C-alpha positions in Angstrom: 232.6 60.6 34.4 230.5 62.8 36.7 228.8 65.6 34.9 225.4 67.4 34.4 223.5 68.5 31.4 221.0 71.0 32.6 219.2 69.2 35.5 220.2 65.7 34.5 223.1 64.4 36.6 225.0 61.4 35.3 225.3 58.5 37.7 227.2 55.3 37.2 224.8 52.3 36.5 221.8 54.6 36.2 219.6 56.4 33.7 219.2 60.1 34.7 216.4 62.3 33.4 216.2 66.1 33.3 215.8 69.2 31.2 218.0 71.9 29.7 216.5 75.4 29.5 216.4 76.6 25.9 214.3 79.7 25.8 212.7 81.9 28.5 209.4 83.6 27.6 208.3 87.1 28.4 205.2 85.6 29.9 207.3 83.8 32.5 207.5 80.3 31.1 210.5 78.3 29.8 210.9 76.0 26.9 213.0 73.1 28.1 214.8 70.4 26.1 214.4 66.9 27.6 217.7 65.2 28.5 218.5 61.6 29.2 221.9 60.4 30.4 222.6 56.7 30.6 225.9 55.9 32.2 227.6 52.5 32.7 229.4 51.5 35.8 232.7 51.4 33.9 234.4 54.6 32.6 234.6 55.3 28.9 233.8 57.7 26.1 230.6 59.9 25.8 228.3 59.5 22.8 225.5 61.9 22.0 222.3 61.0 20.2 219.9 63.9 19.3 216.5 64.0 17.7 213.4 66.1 17.3 214.9 69.2 15.7 212.0 69.3 13.2 208.6 68.8 14.6 207.1 66.5 11.9 210.1 64.1 12.0 209.1 61.6 14.7 211.2 58.5 14.0 214.3 59.6 16.0 212.2 60.2 19.1 211.0 56.6 19.1 214.4 55.2 18.2 216.0 56.9 21.3 213.3 55.3 23.5 214.2 51.9 22.0 217.9 52.5 22.4 218.2 53.9 26.0 217.1 51.1 28.3 218.3 49.5 31.6 219.7 46.7 29.5 221.9 49.1 27.6 223.2 50.6 30.8 224.3 47.2 32.1 226.4 46.8 28.9 227.8 50.3 28.8 231.4 51.4 29.3 231.0 55.2 29.3 228.0 57.5 28.8 225.2 58.0 26.4 223.5 61.4 26.3 220.1 61.3 24.4 218.1 64.4 23.5 214.7 63.3 22.2 213.4 66.8 21.3 215.9 69.5 20.3 212.9 71.7 19.3 210.1 71.2 21.8 208.0 73.9 20.2 208.3 72.2 16.8 207.2 68.9 18.3 204.3 70.4 20.1 202.9 72.1 17.0 204.1 69.5 14.5 205.9 72.2 12.6 209.4 72.2 11.1 210.1 75.8 12.4 209.4 76.8 16.0 206.7 79.5 16.3 209.0 81.9 18.2 212.0 81.8 15.8 212.0 82.2 12.0 214.0 79.9 9.8 215.3 76.3 10.1 216.3 75.7 13.7 218.9 73.2 12.4 220.9 76.1 11.0 221.4 77.9 14.4 224.4 76.1 16.0 227.6 78.1 16.2 229.7 78.7 13.0 233.1 79.4 14.6 233.4 82.9 13.2 234.5 85.8 15.4 231.5 87.6 16.8 230.9 90.9 14.9 230.3 94.2 16.7 226.7 94.8 17.5 224.9 96.7 14.6 222.0 98.9 15.8 220.4 98.5 12.4 220.3 94.7 12.6 218.5 92.3 14.8 220.6 90.8 17.5 221.2 87.1 17.9 217.8 85.4 18.8 217.1 83.5 22.0 216.9 80.1 20.3 220.3 80.6 18.7 221.7 81.6 22.1 220.1 78.5 23.7 221.7 76.2 21.1 225.1 78.0 21.7 224.8 77.0 25.3 223.9 73.5 24.5 226.8 73.3 22.0 229.2 74.1 24.8 227.9 71.0 26.6 228.6 69.0 23.4 232.1 70.4 23.2 232.7 69.7 26.9 231.5 66.1 27.0 231.0 64.5 23.6 233.4 62.1 21.8 230.9 61.5 18.9 227.4 62.4 17.9 224.6 61.2 15.6 221.6 63.5 14.9 218.3 61.8 13.8 216.0 63.1 11.2 213.5 62.1 8.5 213.6 62.8 4.7 211.3 62.5 1.7 208.6 60.3 0.3 209.7 56.7 0.3 213.3 57.6 1.1 215.7 55.0 2.3 217.4 55.1 5.7 220.7 56.8 5.0 223.6 58.9 6.4 224.3 62.5 5.5 228.1 62.6 5.7 229.6 66.2 5.8 233.0 67.1 4.4 235.6 67.9 7.0 236.8 71.6 6.7 240.0 73.1 7.9 241.6 76.6 8.3 244.0 77.6 5.5 246.1 79.9 7.7 249.8 79.7 8.6 249.2 76.4 10.3 247.3 75.0 7.3 249.5 71.9 7.1 248.8 70.9 10.7 245.1 71.7 10.3 244.8 69.6 7.2 246.5 66.6 8.9 244.1 66.9 11.8 241.2 67.1 9.4 242.3 64.1 7.5 242.5 62.1 10.8 239.0 63.3 11.7 237.8 62.3 8.2 239.1 58.8 8.7 237.3 58.5 12.1 234.1 59.7 10.4 234.5 57.1 7.8 234.8 54.5 10.6 231.7 55.7 12.3 229.6 55.7 9.1 230.9 52.2 8.3 230.0 51.0 11.7 226.4 52.4 11.5 226.0 50.4 8.3 223.3 52.3 6.4 223.6 53.9 2.9 225.9 56.9 2.9 225.4 60.2 0.9 227.9 63.0 1.0 226.7 66.5 1.5 227.0 69.3 -1.1 230.4 70.7 -2.3 231.8 73.3 0.1 230.4 76.4 -1.5 226.8 75.1 -1.6 227.3 73.5 1.9 228.2 76.8 3.4 225.5 78.7 1.5 222.9 76.3 2.8 224.3 76.8 6.4 224.7 73.1 6.8 227.9 73.7 8.8 225.5 75.2 11.4 223.4 72.0 11.7 223.7 69.9 14.8 226.0 67.3 13.2 227.8 69.9 11.0 228.8 72.0 14.0 229.8 69.0 16.0 232.1 67.8 13.2 233.6 71.0 11.9 233.6 73.1 15.1 233.7 70.6 18.0 236.0 68.3 15.8 234.3 65.1 16.8 233.0 62.4 14.3 229.3 63.2 13.7 226.7 62.7 11.1 222.9 63.1 10.4 220.9 59.9 10.1 217.8 60.2 7.9 215.2 57.6 8.9 212.9 57.4 5.8 209.8 59.5 5.5 208.5 61.5 8.5 205.3 61.4 10.6 204.9 57.7 11.1 208.1 55.8 12.0 208.8 52.7 9.8 209.3 49.7 12.1 212.0 48.2 9.9 214.0 51.4 9.7 213.5 51.9 13.5 215.0 48.5 14.3 217.8 49.0 11.7 218.7 52.4 13.2 218.9 51.0 16.8 221.2 48.2 15.5 223.3 50.8 13.7 223.5 53.0 16.8 224.6 50.0 18.9 227.2 49.3 16.3 228.3 52.9 16.5 228.7 52.5 20.3 230.8 49.4 19.7 233.0 51.4 17.2 233.4 54.1 19.9 234.3 51.4 22.6 231.2 52.0 24.7 229.9 48.5 24.0 231.5 45.1 23.5 230.5 42.1 21.4 230.2 41.6 17.7 228.6 44.1 15.3 224.9 43.5 14.7 223.7 42.9 11.1 221.6 45.6 9.5 218.4 43.8 8.5 215.0 44.8 7.0 216.2 47.8 5.0 218.0 48.3 1.6 221.6 49.5 1.8 223.0 50.9 -1.4 226.7 50.8 -2.2 227.3 51.4 -5.9 231.1 51.1 -5.5 231.8 54.8 -5.6 231.2 57.8 -3.4 228.0 59.8 -3.9 226.8 63.2 -3.0 223.3 64.6 -2.8 221.7 66.5 -5.6 218.0 67.3 -6.1 217.5 66.1 -9.6 216.4 65.7 -12.3 214.5 68.9 -12.6 211.5 69.0 -14.9 211.9 71.3 -18.0 208.2 72.3 -18.1 205.1 72.3 -15.9 203.8 68.7 -15.7 202.3 65.8 -14.0 205.1 63.2 -13.4 205.1 59.4 -13.2 208.2 58.2 -11.3 209.7 55.2 -13.1 212.1 54.3 -10.4 211.8 53.3 -6.7 214.1 54.7 -4.0 217.2 52.6 -3.8 217.4 52.0 -7.5 220.8 52.5 -9.2 220.8 54.8 -12.2 223.0 55.2 -15.2 223.5 58.5 -17.1 220.9 58.6 -19.9 218.5 56.2 -18.3 214.8 57.2 -18.3 213.6 58.2 -14.8 210.4 60.1 -15.3 207.4 60.3 -17.6 205.9 63.8 -18.0 202.3 64.6 -19.0 200.0 67.6 -19.1 196.9 67.8 -16.9 194.9 66.0 -19.7 197.3 63.1 -19.7 199.1 63.9 -22.9 202.8 63.1 -23.0 205.1 66.1 -23.2 207.7 66.3 -26.0 210.5 66.0 -23.5 209.1 62.8 -22.0 210.7 60.6 -20.8 213.1 62.6 -18.8 216.6 61.0 -18.5 219.2 61.1 -15.8 222.2 63.3 -16.3 224.2 61.3 -13.8 225.3 58.0 -12.6 224.1 57.3 -9.0 221.0 56.1 -7.2 217.6 57.3 -6.1 217.5 58.4 -2.4 213.8 59.5 -2.4 211.1 61.3 -4.2 210.1 64.9 -3.7 206.5 65.1 -2.4 203.7 64.9 -4.9 203.5 64.5 -8.6 202.6 68.0 -9.8 205.6 70.1 -10.6 206.5 73.5 -12.1 209.4 74.2 -14.4 212.8 73.7 -12.8 211.5 71.8 -9.8 213.3 68.5 -8.9 211.2 65.3 -8.8 213.7 63.1 -7.0 216.6 63.4 -4.7 219.6 61.5 -6.1 222.9 60.4 -4.8 225.2 61.2 -7.8 228.8 60.1 -8.3 231.2 62.3 -6.4 234.8 62.8 -7.2 235.4 65.8 -4.9 237.7 65.6 -1.8 236.1 64.8 1.6 238.7 67.1 3.3 238.8 70.7 2.1 239.8 74.2 3.3 237.4 76.8 4.4 237.2 79.6 1.7 239.9 82.2 2.4 237.2 84.8 3.1 235.2 82.7 5.6 236.8 84.0 8.9 237.2 87.6 7.7 234.7 90.1 9.1 232.2 91.3 6.5 232.6 94.9 5.4 229.7 97.2 6.1 
């Protein structure tokens, strides 16, 4: 398939390099996203891999360097598009948020809602959001699947954030639901092929409140309607070699699932993969009931039963609090620890994957596509 992303021109049997203009500055410069297109000599699907949305999260950048090689091109049937740095400013400054745009950049992809009329009392859409909207059109035009690479918390495992598939509940709701269920099954297949631990995202209300439907993978899944997920590659800053290798193996397996590569699936080695026998969703818990210094009793990857002690809590002098030890309210497993050991009342000390009985396919709220009243 002959196509361009920015200045990168796909060529059969070659790796093409180029850039995509994200933001133009008033001083005359341009912030450009690096683009790599690897295309096999035989036609096939197009798989996108993205990384570098948050500046301190470096593992994905290195993983893409390991994945996209001349050896991969010789095996490919189809095209791989790799974006090593979705937020060049964040990577340059080692910051989660680019200095020229407030807020999380991974909440700026399109949401599918009708564009409201301009309001002179509100700020217009920012340049970064407009840039991501243009990039998203390229994803819609070319991509058959997408994986977005990130890093998570202290000691966290390598795992998948799997979004729920949403559908419109209008007069064609039955057809929309059937299509969403088919997409949901394809997403299950992609997650299974990747082979790492899987954590479902929040219930729909919280998911929308957190604007996760506007993340790179959330928009690809629920707006572009292609199988997509976020891969969290352990703690940030310094890539873990074992996770890096396991991620590349998982990506190659994802390419096999999508029919871009042949051969048998590669084993996922060197990392812990948790499957408690039931679906789990993320929750930041348990939350400490009082200001304290905590001692974590469990390592990431440990399975947890409701009522099991998970934390010791002490005051600054080392005296145990009356509420110590803190016990889990849920069955599940430990995904990672929140940073540090000093917490105020109500703060979570872990991120857990708790047992989830909610549907993975759900309708958008009825009010979602309705214009907001002024």
